[in-house]
C-alpha positions as CSV (number, residue, x, y, z in Angstrom):
1,M,90.8,59.0,82.6
2,N,93.3,61.2,80.4
3,E,94.6,65.1,80.2
4,S,91.9,66.1,78.0
5,D,89.1,65.0,80.3
6,I,90.7,66.3,83.3
7,R,91.1,69.6,81.3
8,K,87.5,69.4,80.5
9,Y,86.4,69.1,84.2
10,A,88.7,71.8,85.5
11,G,87.2,74.3,82.9
12,L,83.8,72.9,84.0
13,M,84.5,73.6,87.6
14,Q,85.7,77.4,86.8
15,E,82.6,77.8,84.7
16,L,80.3,76.8,87.5
17,G,82.6,78.3,90.2
18,L,83.3,75.0,92.0
19,T,86.1,74.2,94.3
20,G,86.1,70.6,94.1
21,L,85.0,68.0,91.9
22,E,85.3,64.0,92.4
23,I,84.7,61.6,89.5
24,T,84.3,57.6,89.7
25,E,85.1,56.1,86.3
26,D,86.1,52.4,86.1
27,N,86.4,51.8,90.0
28,K,89.1,54.7,89.8
29,V,88.3,58.1,91.7
30,V,89.6,61.3,90.6
31,R,89.4,64.3,92.8
32,L,90.0,67.7,91.5
33,E,90.4,70.8,94.0
34,R,91.1,74.3,93.5
35,T,91.1,77.5,95.6
36,A,89.2,80.1,94.7
37,P,90.8,83.2,93.4
38,A,90.8,86.5,95.7
39,A,88.2,88.1,93.5
40,E,85.8,85.1,93.7
41,K,86.2,85.0,97.5
42,Q,85.0,88.8,97.4
43,A,82.2,87.9,95.2
44,V,81.0,85.4,97.9
45,A,81.2,87.5,100.9
46,I,78.3,88.7,102.5
47,P,78.1,92.5,102.0
48,T,75.7,92.8,105.0
49,A,77.9,91.8,107.9
50,P,76.4,93.2,111.2
51,A,78.1,96.5,112.4
52,P,80.7,96.1,115.1
53,Q,79.1,96.4,118.6
54,E,81.0,99.2,120.5
55,A,81.3,99.6,124.1
56,G,83.5,102.3,125.0
57,D,86.8,101.7,123.4
58,H,85.9,98.3,122.4
59,I,84.3,96.9,119.4
60,S,82.7,93.6,119.1
61,V,83.5,91.7,115.7
62,K,80.3,89.4,114.9
63,S,79.7,86.6,112.4
64,S,77.9,88.0,109.3
65,I,76.7,84.4,108.6
66,V,76.1,80.7,110.0
67,G,78.9,78.4,109.2
68,V,82.3,76.9,110.6
69,F,84.8,79.5,112.0
70,Y,88.2,78.9,110.9
71,A,91.2,81.0,112.6
72,A,93.9,80.2,109.9
73,P,93.8,79.6,105.9
74,A,94.7,75.9,106.2
75,E,94.9,73.4,109.1
76,N,98.7,73.4,109.8
77,A,98.9,77.3,109.2
78,D,99.5,80.2,111.5
79,P,96.2,81.9,112.6
80,Y,95.1,85.1,111.0
81,V,95.3,86.7,114.3
82,R,96.3,86.5,117.6
83,V,95.3,88.0,120.9
84,G,97.6,91.0,121.1
85,D,97.8,91.8,117.3
86,R,97.2,95.1,116.0
87,V,95.0,94.8,112.9
88,Q,93.8,97.4,110.3
89,K,90.8,98.0,108.8
90,G,90.0,95.4,105.9
91,Q,92.7,93.0,107.4
92,T,91.5,89.2,107.5
93,L,90.6,88.0,110.9
94,C,89.3,84.6,109.9
95,I,87.4,82.6,107.6
96,V,83.7,81.2,108.3
97,E,82.8,78.2,106.1
98,A,79.4,78.3,104.9
99,M,78.2,75.2,102.2
100,K,81.8,74.8,101.2
101,L,82.5,78.6,100.3
102,M,85.1,80.3,102.5
103,N,84.0,83.5,103.5
104,E,86.7,86.0,104.9
105,I,85.7,88.0,107.9
106,T,87.6,91.3,107.8
107,A,88.0,94.2,110.7
108,E,85.7,96.9,110.1
109,E,88.3,99.3,111.7
110,D,91.8,99.6,113.3
111,G,92.5,97.8,116.4
112,V,94.0,95.6,118.8
113,I,92.6,92.0,119.3
114,T,91.7,91.6,123.0
115,E,90.0,88.2,122.9
116,I,89.0,85.3,120.6
117,C,85.5,84.5,121.7
118,V,85.4,80.9,119.8
119,T,87.6,77.9,118.8
120,N,89.0,76.7,115.6
121,G,86.2,74.4,113.7
122,Q,83.3,75.7,116.0
123,V,79.8,76.2,114.3
124,V,78.9,79.7,114.5
125,E,75.5,81.5,114.0
126,F,74.7,84.9,112.5
127,G,75.8,87.2,115.1
128,T,77.8,85.1,117.2
129,E,81.0,87.2,118.7
130,L,84.1,86.4,117.1
131,F,86.4,88.8,118.2
132,R,86.7,91.5,120.7
133,M,89.1,94.4,119.8
134,K,90.3,97.5,121.8
135,R,90.3,100.7,119.5
């Protein structure tokens, strides 16, 4: 496979919004991967997230979609948040992967993480409690 073929496939990936593509040609395999720009990530995010459940001065952050919970942006990276971290409204708390799309779950308001309710790599359902926060 030559450079022009690779560029053609990369353009096709961008046009279709793909983050990965694998091509087998003459018993050789070429895999192209790219990360989605921030604008694309926001476009993919589900705008109808469940409202945070409040119990006094605590807030429950729940999953807005069915998928796989990831605490960090990459396998060997630090997690987005830890217990005791102060977070601000709009700050990314985790990622939920659904159908190969990475959906950022953000804080609905300022607070302190008091509990992480799921484990990295766990499959979560719509409405699964991901975090508990204190105002």
